[in-house]
LOLUMTOR-10493 format. One record per residue: x, y, z of N, C-alpha, C in turn; residue in one letter; residue number from 1. Coordinates in steps of 0.05 Angstrom, whole numbers, always signed. Example, Ala and Ser with C-alpha at 12.3 -4.5 7.8 and 13.67 -1.06 7.14 Angstrom:
<nodes>
   n.px   n.py   n.pz  ca.px  ca.py  ca.pz   c.px   c.py   c.pz res   n
   +264   -114   +156   +246    -90   +156   +264    -66   +156   a   1
   +257    -45   +142   +273    -21   +143   +258     +1   +157   s   2
</nodes>
This chain:
<nodes>
   n.px   n.py   n.pz  ca.px  ca.py  ca.pz   c.px   c.py   c.pz res   n
   +377   -235   -143   +384   -217   -121   +399   -233   -100   m   1
   +421   -222    -92   +437   -235    -71   +424   -230    -44   l   2
   +426   -249    -26   +414   -246     +2   +430   -223    +17   p   3
   +416   -210    +35   +427   -188    +50   +446   -198    +72   g   4
   +454   -182    +89   +449   -153    +92   +464   -136    +70   p   5
   +451   -115    +62   +462    -98    +41   +476    -74    +52   y   6
   +492    -62    +35   +508    -39    +43   +488    -15    +47   e   7
   +492     -1    +68   +475    +23    +73   +489    +48    +62   k   8
   +474    +65    +48   +484    +89    +36   +467   +111    +45   v   9
   +478   +136    +51   +461   +158    +60   +443   +167    +36   p  10
   +418   +175    +44   +400   +187    +26   +408   +215    +17   l  11
   +403   +222     -7   +408   +250    -15   +383   +266     -7   t  12
   +385   +292     -8   +363   +309     -1   +339   +305    -19   k  13
   +344   +302    -45   +324   +298    -65   +308   +270    -59   e  14
   +324   +249    -53   +311   +224    -48   +295   +225    -21   e  15
   +304   +239     -2   +288   +243    +23   +263   +258    +17   q  16
   +264   +278     +0   +240   +294     -8   +221   +277    -23   e  17
   +232   +259    -41   +215   +241    -57   +200   +222    -38   t  18
   +214   +211    -19   +201   +193     +0   +178   +207    +16   l  19
   +183   +231    +25   +163   +246    +39   +140   +254    +21   l  20
   +145   +260     -4   +124   +266    -23   +106   +243    -28   e  21
   +118   +219    -32   +102   +194    -37    +87   +188    -10   v  22
   +100   +192    +12    +86   +187    +39    +61   +204    +41   y  23
    +64   +231    +34    +41   +249    +37    +19   +242    +18   h  24
    +26   +235     -7     +5   +228    -28     -9   +202    -18   v  25
     +6   +183    -10     -7   +158     -2    -24   +161    +23   r  26
    -14   +177    +42    -30   +183    +66    -56   +196    +60   r  27
    -55   +217    +42    -79   +231    +34    -99   +212    +20   r  28
    -90   +196     +2   -107   +178    -13   -119   +157     +6   i  29
   -103   +146    +23   -113   +126    +43   -134   +138    +60   l  30
   -130   +162    +70   -148   +175    +88   -175   +181    +74   g  31
   -174   +190    +50   -199   +197    +35   -214   +172    +28   v  32
   -200   +151    +19   -214   +126    +11   -226   +113    +36   v  33
   -213   +111    +58   -223    +97    +81   -244   +115    +95   y  34
   -243   +140    +93   -264   +157   +104   -290   +152    +89   f  35
   -290   +151    +63   -313   +145    +47   -323   +117    +52   f  36
   -305    +98    +54   -313    +70    +60   -327    +68    +87   l  37
   -317    +82   +108   -330    +82   +134   -357    +96   +133   l  38
   -360   +118   +119   -385   +131   +116   -405   +113   +101   v  39
   -396   +100    +81   -413    +81    +66   -422    +58    +83   t  40
   -404    +48   +100   -411    +26   +118   -431    +36   +139   a  41
   -428    +61   +148   -447    +71   +167   -475    +72   +155   l  42
   -477    +82   +129   -503    +83   +117   -514    +56   +110   f  43
   -496    +37   +103   -504    +11    +96   -514     -4   +121   y  44
   -502     +1   +143   -510    -12   +168   -537     -3   +177   a  45
   -545    +21   +168   -573    +31   +173   -593    +16   +158   q  46
   -585     +6   +134   -604     -9   +116   -607    -37   +123   k  47
   -588    -49   +136   -587    -78   +143   -604    -80   +169   i  48
   -622   -100   +169   -639   -106   +192   -639   -135   +195   d  49
   -617   -145   +205   -613   -175   +208   -633   -186   +228   v  50
   -640   -170   +248   -658   -180   +269   -684   -189   +258   y  51
   -697   -172   +242   -723   -180   +230   -720   -201   +209   d  52
   -699   -202   +194   -696   -220   +172   -694   -248   +183   r  53
   -679   -254   +204   -676   -280   +214   -695   -290   +234   y  54
   -706   -273   +250   -724   -282   +271   -753   -279   +263   t  55
   -760   -263   +244   -787   -261   +235   -803   -242   +252   g  56
   -806   -248   +278   -822   -232   +295   -805   -225   +320   k  57
   -813   -204   +333   -800   -198   +359   -813   -215   +380   l  58
   -797   -228   +397   -807   -250   +413   -818   -241   +440   s  59
   -805   -223   +455   -815   -218   +482   -835   -194   +482   s  60
   -849   -192   +504   -868   -170   +505   -854   -142   +507   r  61
   -831   -141   +520   -817   -116   +521   -807   -107   +492   w  62
   -800   -126   +476   -790   -120   +450   -814   -112   +431   e  63
   -839   -118   +439   -862   -110   +423   -869    -81   +428   d  64
   -859    -69   +448   -865    -41   +454   -848    -24   +435   t  65
   -855     +2   +433   -841    +20   +414   -812    +24   +423   a  66
   -808    +26   +450   -780    +30   +461   -764     +4   +455   d  67
   -776    -19   +459   -762    -44   +454   -753    -48   +425   g  68
   -771    -40   +407   -764    -42   +378   -742    -23   +371   k  69
   -743     +2   +382   -723    +21   +376   -695    +12   +386   f  70
   -694     +2   +412   -669     -7   +422   -658    -32   +408   i  71
   -676    -50   +401   -668    -75   +388   -656    -67   +360   s  72
   -670    -49   +346   -661    -41   +319   -635    -26   +322   r  73
   -634     -8   +341   -610     +8   +345   -586    -10   +351   l  74
   -590    -29   +368   -568    -48   +376   -559    -63   +351   g  75
   -577    -72   +334   -569    -87   +311   -554    -69   +291   m  76
   -563    -44   +288   -548    -26   +271   -520    -20   +281   k  77
   -518    -16   +307   -491    -13   +318   -473    -38   +314   l  78
   -486    -61   +318   -471    -86   +314   -463    -89   +285   l  79
   -480    -83   +266   -474    -84   +238   -450    -65   +232   n  80
   -452    -39   +242   -431    -21   +236   -405    -30   +248   f  81
   -406    -42   +273   -382    -51   +285   -368    -73   +268   t  82
   -383    -91   +257   -370   -111   +240   -361   -100   +214   f  83
   -377    -84   +200   -368    -71   +175   -345    -52   +180   l  84
   -350    -34   +198   -329    -14   +204   -304    -26   +214   g  85
   -307    -47   +230   -282    -60   +241   -266    -72   +219   g  86
   -279    -86   +200   -265    -99   +177   -252    -77   +159   a  87
   -266    -55   +155   -255    -34   +139   -231    -21   +153   i  88
   -234    -15   +179   -212     -3   +194   -189    -21   +196   a  89
   -193    -48   +198   -171    -65   +200   -155    -65   +173   a  90
   -168    -65   +151   -153    -63   +125   -139    -37   +123   t  91
   -151    -16   +132   -139    +10   +132   -112    +11   +148   g  92
   -113     -1   +172    -89     -3   +189    -68    -20   +176   v  93
    -77    -42   +163    -58    -60   +150    -43    -44   +127   f  94
    -58    -30   +111    -45    -15    +88    -28     +8   +100   f  95
    -36    +20   +122    -21    +41   +134     +7    +31   +142   w  96
     +7     +9   +156    +34     -1   +166    +49    -17   +145   f  97
    +36    -26   +123    +50    -40   +102    +60    -22    +80   k  98
    +43     -1    +72    +50    +14    +48    +55    +44    +52   r  99
    +46    +55    +76    +49    +84    +79    +71    +90   +100   v 100
    +67    +81   +125    +85    +89   +146   +114    +82   +141   y 101
   +121    +59   +128   +150    +53   +123   +164    +75   +107   p 102
   +150    +90    +90   +162   +111    +75   +172   +133    +94   l 103
   +155   +140   +113   +163   +160   +133   +187   +151   +150   k 104
   +187   +125   +157   +209   +115   +173   +235   +115   +156   k 105
   +233   +109   +129   +256   +110   +113   +267   +138   +110   d 106
   +248   +157   +106   +257   +185   +104   +271   +195   +129   a 107
   +260   +187   +152   +273   +195   +178   +299   +181   +183   d 108
   +302   +157   +174   +327   +142   +179   +350   +154   +163   s 109
   +345   +164   +139   +367   +177   +123   +384   +158   +108   g 110
   +378   +132   +108   +395   +113    +92   +379    +97    +73   v 111
   +392    +88    +53   +381    +70    +32   +400    +45    +29   k 112
   +389    +25    +16   +405     +1    +12   +415     +0    -17   e 113
   +439    -11    -20   +451    -15    -46   +448    -46    -51   k 114
   +428    -53    -67   +420    -81    -71   +431    -91    -98   v 115
   +445   -114    -98   +454   -125   -123   +432   -143   -135   p 116
   +425   -139   -162   +407   -156   -175   +421   -169   -198   f 117
   +414   -194   -204   +425   -208   -226   +410   -200   -253   l 118
   +425   -194   -272   +413   -185   -299   +407   -211   -314   i 119
   +382   -217   -320   +374   -240   -335   +371   -235   -365   t 120
   +365   -209   -371   +360   -202   -399   +363   -172   -403   r 121
   +373   -164   -426   +376   -134   -432   +355   -129   -454   k 122
   +342   -107   -453   +321   -100   -473   +325    -71   -481   e 123
   +322    -67   -508   +323    -39   -518   +299    -35   -535   y 124
   +285    -13   -532   +261     -6   -548   +267    +18   -565   f 125
   +273    +13   -591   +282    +35   -608   +260    +56   -613   p 126
   +235    +48   -611   +213    +67   -616   +213    +89   -595   l 127
   +218    +81   -570   +218   +101   -549   +245   +109   -540   t 128
   +265    +94   -548   +293   +100   -541   +298    +93   -511   g 129
   +284    +73   -500   +288    +66   -472   +305    +40   -471   q 130
   +320    +38   -450   +337    +16   -444   +328     +3   -418   f 131
   +324    -23   -417   +316    -37   -394   +333    -62   -389   y 132
   +334    -70   -364   +346    -96   -357   +325   -112   -342   v 133
   +323   -138   -348   +305   -156   -334   +321   -167   -310   a 134
   +309   -167   -287   +322   -175   -262   +311   -202   -252   l 135
   +325   -213   -233   +318   -240   -223   +298   -238   -200   d 136
   +289   -215   -193   +270   -212   -170   +242   -212   -180   d 137
   +224   -229   -170   +196   -229   -179   +181   -204   -172   p 138
   +190   -190   -151   +176   -164   -142   +184   -142   -160   d 139
   +207   -143   -172   +218   -120   -187   +231   -131   -213   y 140
   +215   -137   -233   +224   -151   -256   +241   -134   -276   l 141
   +234   -109   -281   +248    -93   -300   +258    -67   -288   h 142
   +280    -58   -297   +290    -32   -287   +301    -16   -311   h 143
   +292     +9   -313   +300    +27   -335   +328    +37   -328   e 144
   +346    +37   -347   +373    +47   -344   +379    +65   -367   i 145
   +402    +79   -364   +411    +97   -386   +427    +81   -406   d 146
   +433    +94   -429   +446    +81   -451   +474    +72   -444   e 147
   +489    +87   -429   +517    +80   -422   +518    +55   -404   e 148
   +499    +55   -385   +497    +31   -367   +489     +7   -383   t 149
   +471    +10   -402   +461    -12   -418   +484    -26   -433   y 150
   +503    -10   -445   +524    -22   -460   +548    -31   -442   y 151
   +549    -23   -417   +570    -31   -399   +563    -56   -383   n 152
   +537    -63   -381   +529    -86   -366   +526   -111   -385   c 153
   +527   -134   -373   +524   -159   -389   +503   -177   -376   v 154
   +490   -193   -392   +471   -212   -380   +487   -232   -363   e 155
   +476   -239   -340   +490   -256   -321   +507   -240   -301   g 156
   +510   -214   -305   +524   -197   -287   +505   -185   -266   g 157
   +515   -169   -249   +499   -155   -229   +499   -126   -233   y 158
   +475   -114   -225   +471    -86   -226   +461    -78   -198   i 159
   +471    -55   -189   +464    -46   -163   +441    -25   -164   y 160
   +421    -30   -149   +398    -12   -149   +394     -2   -120   i 161
   +389    +23   -118   +385    +36    -92   +355    +35    -84   y 162
   +349    +25    -61   +322    +25    -52   +321    +31    -21   r 163
   +297    +40    -14   +293    +46    +15   +292    +20    +30   a 164
   +303    +20    +55   +305     -4    +71   +280    -17    +80   a 165
   +262     -1    +91   +237    -12   +103   +213    -14    +82   k 166
   +211     +7    +66   +188     +8    +48   +194     -7    +20   s 167
   +219    -13    +15   +228    -26    -10   +223     -7    -34   k 168
   +221    +18    -29   +216    +38    -51   +242    +40    -67   f 169
   +240    +36    -94   +263    +37   -111   +266    +66   -123   v 170
   +289    +77   -120   +294   +103   -130   +300   +102   -160   f 171
   +285   +114   -176   +289   +113   -205   +294   +142   -214   e 172
   +306   +143   -238   +313   +170   -249   +289   +186   -257   e 173
   +268   +173   -267   +246   +187   -277   +226   +196   -256   n 174
   +229   +187   -231   +214   +197   -208   +185   +187   -207   g 175
   +178   +166   -221   +151   +156   -220   +148   +137   -195   r 176
   +124   +134   -186   +119   +115   -163    +90   +107   -164   f 177
    +83    +84   -153    +57    +74   -152    +41    +87   -131   t 178
    +15    +91   -135     -3   +105   -116     -3    +88    -90   i 179
     -8    +63    -92     -8    +45    -67     +9    +22    -73   m 180
</nodes>
């Protein structure tokens, strides 16, 4: 892959709809997964009682009363949930800004990049009738192409692939995409 900056090309209506579809699917999956993770953390924080495990006994007279035990246990449960929920929420925010939100930004921007990749190997699978080229990018090793392109390109030459600028989403003919 040659270093950028790459030529900007306008998105077609279908490509913009594809980006928005992938955005909505990933947003829904991320929301459901992290909702269940936070609910699980809330219930798990109820079961953890670090205070009794490490100290053995409640030390002061006030903590020996029923109100003191309740407040001490409630405080530890809140602290446990804060740590568990905070870690889960932080990973959720990371995935949101890394894998979901860039799709929306790309759809709103209306442009894609025309990226040149070096062809390292051509592959044909006669059983399935599919044509692939192996590329020099470790993030995107293979790209499916049509028969005409397969016979027109050569190993060591360059092929141009269109991808979204911020999310690095590669537009393919068959319309498949990864969930996350």
